[in-house]
C-alpha positions in Angstrom: -72.3 -10.3 27.6 -71.2 -13.3 28.7 -73.0 -15.3 26.0 -70.8 -12.9 23.4 -67.9 -13.2 25.0 -67.7 -16.8 24.8 -68.8 -16.8 21.2 -66.0 -14.6 20.6 -63.4 -16.4 22.3 -64.3 -19.7 20.4 -64.7 -17.8 17.1 -61.2 -16.3 17.6 -59.6 -19.6 18.6 -61.0 -20.9 15.5 -60.2 -18.3 13.2 -56.7 -17.4 14.3 -55.4 -20.3 16.0 -56.3 -22.5 13.5 -56.9 -20.3 10.6 -53.8 -18.2 11.0 -51.4 -20.5 13.0 -51.9 -23.6 12.5 -49.4 -23.5 9.9 -46.4 -22.9 12.7 -46.8 -26.3 14.6 -47.3 -28.0 11.2 -44.0 -26.5 9.3 -41.6 -29.0 11.0 -43.9 -32.0 10.1 -44.1 -30.7 6.6 -40.6 -30.4 6.4 -40.3 -33.7 7.4 -42.7 -35.8 5.3 -43.3 -33.2 2.6 -40.2 -32.1 1.7 -41.0 -28.5 2.5 -37.9 -26.3 3.1 -37.3 -23.4 5.4 -37.6 -20.8 2.3 -40.8 -22.4 1.2 -42.1 -22.1 4.7 -41.6 -18.5 4.3 -43.1 -18.2 1.0 -46.3 -19.9 2.2 -46.5 -17.6 5.4 -46.4 -15.0 3.3 -48.9 -15.8 1.2 -51.1 -16.2 4.3 -50.1 -12.8 5.2 -50.6 -10.9 1.9 -54.1 -12.8 2.1 -54.6 -10.9 5.6 -53.5 -7.8 4.4 -55.9 -7.8 1.4 -58.7 -9.1 3.7 -57.8 -6.6 6.4 -58.3 -4.0 3.8 -61.6 -5.5 2.5 -63.0 -5.8 5.7 -63.0 -1.8 6.1 -66.0 -1.9 3.9 -69.6 -1.7 5.6 -70.7 -5.0 6.0 -72.9 -7.0 8.7 -70.3 -8.1 11.1 -72.3 -11.5 11.8 -72.7 -12.6 8.1 -69.0 -11.8 7.8 -67.9 -13.7 10.6 -70.1 -16.8 9.6 -68.6 -16.7 5.9 -65.0 -16.3 7.2 -65.2 -19.1 9.9 -66.7 -21.5 6.8 -64.0 -20.4 4.3 -61.2 -21.3 7.0 -62.7 -24.9 7.7 -62.6 -25.3 4.0 -59.0 -24.2 3.2 -57.8 -26.0 6.1 -59.0 -29.6 5.1 -57.9 -28.8 1.9 -54.4 -28.5 2.8 -54.5 -32.3 3.6 -55.8 -33.2 0.4 -53.9 -31.2 -2.1 -50.1 -31.8 -2.5 -48.8 -29.1 -4.6 -46.9 -25.8 -3.9 -49.0 -23.5 -6.1 -52.2 -24.8 -4.6 -50.9 -24.7 -0.9 -50.0 -20.9 -1.8 -53.4 -20.6 -3.1 -54.9 -22.1 0.1 -52.9 -20.1 2.8 -53.7 -16.9 0.9 -57.8 -17.4 1.0 -57.1 -18.6 4.8 -55.6 -15.4 5.6 -58.2 -13.1 3.8 -60.8 -14.9 5.9 -58.7 -14.5 9.1 -58.6 -11.0 8.7 -62.1 -10.5 8.2 -62.7 -12.7 11.3 -60.6 -11.0 13.5 -62.2 -7.5 12.6 -65.8 -8.7 12.7 -65.5 -10.8 15.5 -64.2 -7.6 17.4 -67.1 -5.4 15.9 -69.8 -7.7 16.7 -68.7 -8.4 20.5 -67.0 -5.3 21.9 -69.9 -3.4 21.5 -72.0 -6.1 23.6 -69.4 -6.0 26.4 -69.7 -2.0 26.8 -70.0 -1.4 30.5 -69.4 -5.0 31.5 -66.5 -6.4 33.2 -62.8 -5.7 31.6 -62.3 -9.4 32.2 -64.6 -10.0 29.6 -62.6 -8.3 27.0 -59.6 -10.1 28.1 -61.8 -13.6 27.6 -62.7 -12.5 24.0 -58.9 -12.1 23.3 -58.1 -15.2 25.1 -59.5 -17.2 22.3 -56.5 -16.8 19.7 -54.0 -18.3 22.7 -56.7 -21.1 23.2 -56.9 -21.9 19.7 -53.0 -22.0 19.4 -52.6 -23.9 22.5 -55.5 -26.4 21.1 -53.9 -26.9 17.5 -50.6 -27.1 18.6 -51.4 -30.0 21.2 -53.5 -31.8 18.2 -50.8 -31.4 15.9 -48.7 -33.1 18.3 -50.9 -35.7 19.0 -51.2 -36.5 15.2 -47.4 -36.3 14.6 -47.0 -39.8 13.8 -49.9 -39.8 11.3 -48.1 -37.1 9.3 -48.9 -33.5 8.3 -51.9 -34.1 5.6 -53.7 -36.0 8.2 -53.2 -33.3 10.8 -54.5 -30.7 8.7 -57.6 -32.7 7.5 -58.5 -33.3 11.2 -58.2 -29.4 12.0 -60.5 -29.0 9.0 -63.0 -31.2 10.3 -62.8 -29.2 13.8 -63.2 -26.0 12.2 -66.3 -27.1 10.2 -67.8 -28.7 13.2 -67.1 -25.6 15.4 -68.4 -23.0 12.5 -71.5 -25.1 12.3 -72.0 -25.0 15.8 -71.5 -21.1 16.2 -73.8 -20.0 13.1 -77.1 -19.8 14.7 -75.3 -17.9 17.8 -73.1 -15.0 15.7 -76.5 -13.5 14.7 -78.4 -10.3 15.4 -81.5 -9.1 13.5 -80.6 -5.7 14.4 -77.0 -5.6 13.3 -76.4 -2.7 10.7 -73.1 -2.6 8.4 -70.0 -1.7 10.4 -69.3 1.8 10.4 -66.8 4.3 11.9 -68.0 5.6 15.7 -69.2 9.1 15.6 -67.3 11.6 13.6 -65.9 8.9 11.8 -61.9 8.2 11.7 -60.2 11.3 11.2 -56.8 10.6 9.5 -54.5 12.5 12.2 -51.0 12.2 12.6 -52.2 10.3 16.1 -54.0 7.8 14.0 -51.1 7.5 11.6 -48.7 6.6 14.7 -50.9 4.0 15.7 -51.4 2.2 12.5 -47.4 2.7 11.9 -47.0 1.3 15.5 -49.3 -1.8 14.8 -47.6 -2.2 12.0 -44.0 -2.4 13.7 -45.9 -5.0 16.1 -46.6 -7.3 13.0 -43.0 -7.2 11.8 -41.7 -7.6 15.3 -44.0 -10.9 16.5 -43.9 -13.0 13.3 -40.8 -14.4 13.0 -40.8 -16.4 16.2 -44.6 -16.7 15.9 -43.7 -18.4 12.4 -40.3 -20.1 13.4 -40.7 -21.3 17.0 -40.9 -24.7 16.7 -39.0 -25.2 13.5 -36.2 -23.5 15.6 -36.9 -26.0 18.7 -36.9 -28.9 16.1 -33.5 -27.7 14.7 -31.9 -28.2 18.6 -34.2 -30.9 19.7 -35.2 -33.6 17.0 -37.5 -35.3 19.1 -41.1 -34.0 18.5 -42.6 -35.2 21.6 -40.4 -32.5 22.7 -40.0 -29.8 20.4 -43.7 -29.9 19.9 -44.5 -28.3 23.0 -42.9 -25.2 22.2 -46.0 -23.8 20.1 -48.6 -25.3 22.8 -46.6 -23.2 25.3 -46.8 -20.0 23.4 -50.5 -20.4 23.0 -51.2 -21.0 27.0 -49.1 -17.7 27.9 -51.1 -16.1 25.1 -54.6 -17.4 26.4 -53.5 -16.2 30.2 -52.1 -13.1 29.1 -55.0 -11.3 28.0 -57.2 -12.0 31.1 -54.2 -10.9 33.1 -54.0 -7.5 31.2 -57.7 -6.6 30.8 -57.7 -4.8 34.3 -54.5 -3.3 33.6 -55.7 -1.6 30.6 -59.0 -0.4 32.4 -56.3 1.4 34.9 -53.6 2.6 33.0 -55.2 3.1 29.4 -54.8 1.0 26.2 -51.5 2.8 24.9 -49.5 2.2 28.1 -50.2 -1.6 28.1 -49.3 -2.0 24.6 -46.2 0.2 25.0 -45.0 -2.2 28.1 -46.2 -5.1 26.2 -43.9 -4.0 23.1 -40.8 -3.9 25.3 -41.2 -7.0 26.8 -41.7 -8.7 23.1 -38.9 -7.5 22.2 -37.0 -9.1 24.9 -38.8 -12.4 23.6 -37.6 -11.8 20.2 -34.1 -11.4 21.1 -34.0 -14.2 23.6 -32.8 -16.7 20.7 -29.7 -14.3 19.8 -29.1 -13.4 23.7 -29.4 -17.0 24.9 -28.5 -19.3 22.4 -29.7 -22.7 22.6 -33.3 -24.6 24.1 -33.7 -21.5 26.8 -33.7 -18.8 24.4 -36.4 -20.5 22.1 -38.5 -21.5 25.3 -37.9 -17.7 26.2 -39.1 -16.6 23.1 -42.2 -18.9 23.3 -43.2 -17.4 26.6 -42.6 -13.7 26.0 -43.3 -13.3 22.9 -46.7 -15.7 23.2 -47.4 -13.7 26.9 -47.5 -10.2 24.9 -48.7 -10.6 21.2 -52.1 -10.8 22.3 -52.1 -8.2 24.6 -50.8 -5.9 21.9 -53.5 -6.8 19.8 -56.3 -6.3 22.4 -55.0 -2.8 23.4 -54.7 -2.1 20.0 -57.9 -3.2 18.8 -59.7 -1.5 21.7 -57.8 1.8 21.0 -58.7 1.6 17.4 -62.3 1.1 18.3 -62.3 4.0 20.7 -60.8 6.5 17.9 -62.0 5.3 14.7 -64.3 2.3 15.0 -63.6 -0.8 12.0 -62.3 1.4 9.5 -59.5 2.4 11.9 -59.5 -1.1 13.1 -59.1 -2.4 9.7 -56.4 -0.1 8.4 -54.2 -0.8 11.6 -55.0 -4.5 11.0 -53.9 -3.8 7.2 -50.5 -2.5 8.4 -49.9 -5.3 10.7 -50.3 -7.6 7.8 -47.8 -5.6 5.8 -45.3 -6.1 8.6 -46.1 -10.0 9.1 -45.7 -10.4 5.2 -42.0 -8.4 5.4 -41.1 -10.5 8.2 -41.1 -14.0 6.5 -39.4 -12.7 3.1 -37.1 -11.4 5.4 -36.2 -14.5 7.0 -36.1 -16.4 3.4 -33.8 -13.8 2.1 -31.3 -14.0 5.3 -31.2 -17.3 6.1 -28.8 -17.7 3.4 -26.6 -15.5 4.9 -24.2 -15.9 7.7 -25.9 -15.5 11.0 -28.8 -14.1 9.0 -31.6 -15.5 11.2 -30.2 -13.8 14.0 -30.0 -10.4 12.2 -33.6 -11.2 11.3 -34.6 -11.4 14.8 -32.5 -8.3 15.7 -34.5 -6.1 13.4 -37.9 -7.5 14.3 -36.6 -6.5 18.3 -35.5 -2.9 17.1 -38.9 -2.5 15.2 -40.9 -3.2 18.6 -38.6 -1.0 20.6 -39.1 2.1 18.2 -43.1 1.5 18.4 -43.0 1.4 22.2 -41.1 4.7 21.9 -43.4 6.1 19.5 -46.4 5.1 21.8 -44.8 7.1 25.0 -45.4 10.3 22.9 -48.0 12.6 24.3 -51.4 11.3 23.2 -53.2 13.7 21.0 -56.9 14.1 22.6 -59.8 12.9 20.2 -60.9 14.7 17.4 -64.6 16.6 17.9 
């Protein structure tokens, strides 16, 4: 159990911390040395999230999870390194798209590979698994901070090399001769109103968290130009994410997935609104802590609820809805950023979506179909 949880932690650190979120701390660097605009950054983020959406839909097909994890991690390593080699927007869009596909496969199939191996174990093991995302964010953000003086291209290459080394080390561990194609839990995924509610709430989560998750370092840079200061906003986001799942795991065992999910969504909404409610660096740091400290709690609670109620197909459907929300977020920013108070409006939309999802989750839970 412990070995599986640790392998999953490292795999998620690579898949999400680097494959999905390395772009966030590198966006300010790419603005400085590659001439990337905030709108261009939104399009690159949306390309990654479109890939994530298609990858989540693809991940619903039966496949051996161990093989899927191996291939996804290797694809992330290659596409991450390539971001430092090519310098054309069209290539960057393509690479971020492919990395998004691989990241979705990794999240769904790492969960599908690890969670059955943790059945009957201590709840803290599930928390340790999902803390990998925060660990990856913190490490990638700290590495990007250390590579600031070298530039964004060298940072991409360094992260790609690290990803390849980690993928190679995990290759012989993430395997199971008895593994079989992922299938829904007994009885299959019943497309009930309750399942639709879960999918919609997870989609609202994607829209709600993605704006601060994409733009926290860029917002900090606008206030504090010194990278030695603004660069710490993203590692702070990652550290709180890593700690949050370890703290929340026992609460899920006691209060249930949905209650923890709903409470975390409300706290996240406050974090999303923090830069509007408290303009300045304090509001941005509050967003980093409150959103960073809840987004993996929602991910953990949502995926465990999905596994209980529908298995990998429902996990994939929820991940696809999440990706749809993520696509909408950067596009909304790219559109509104040219308008007066446009960024504040985008944050308000995101916070409202999160509050609505918390209210929907408070609706009386329907029993599982038999």
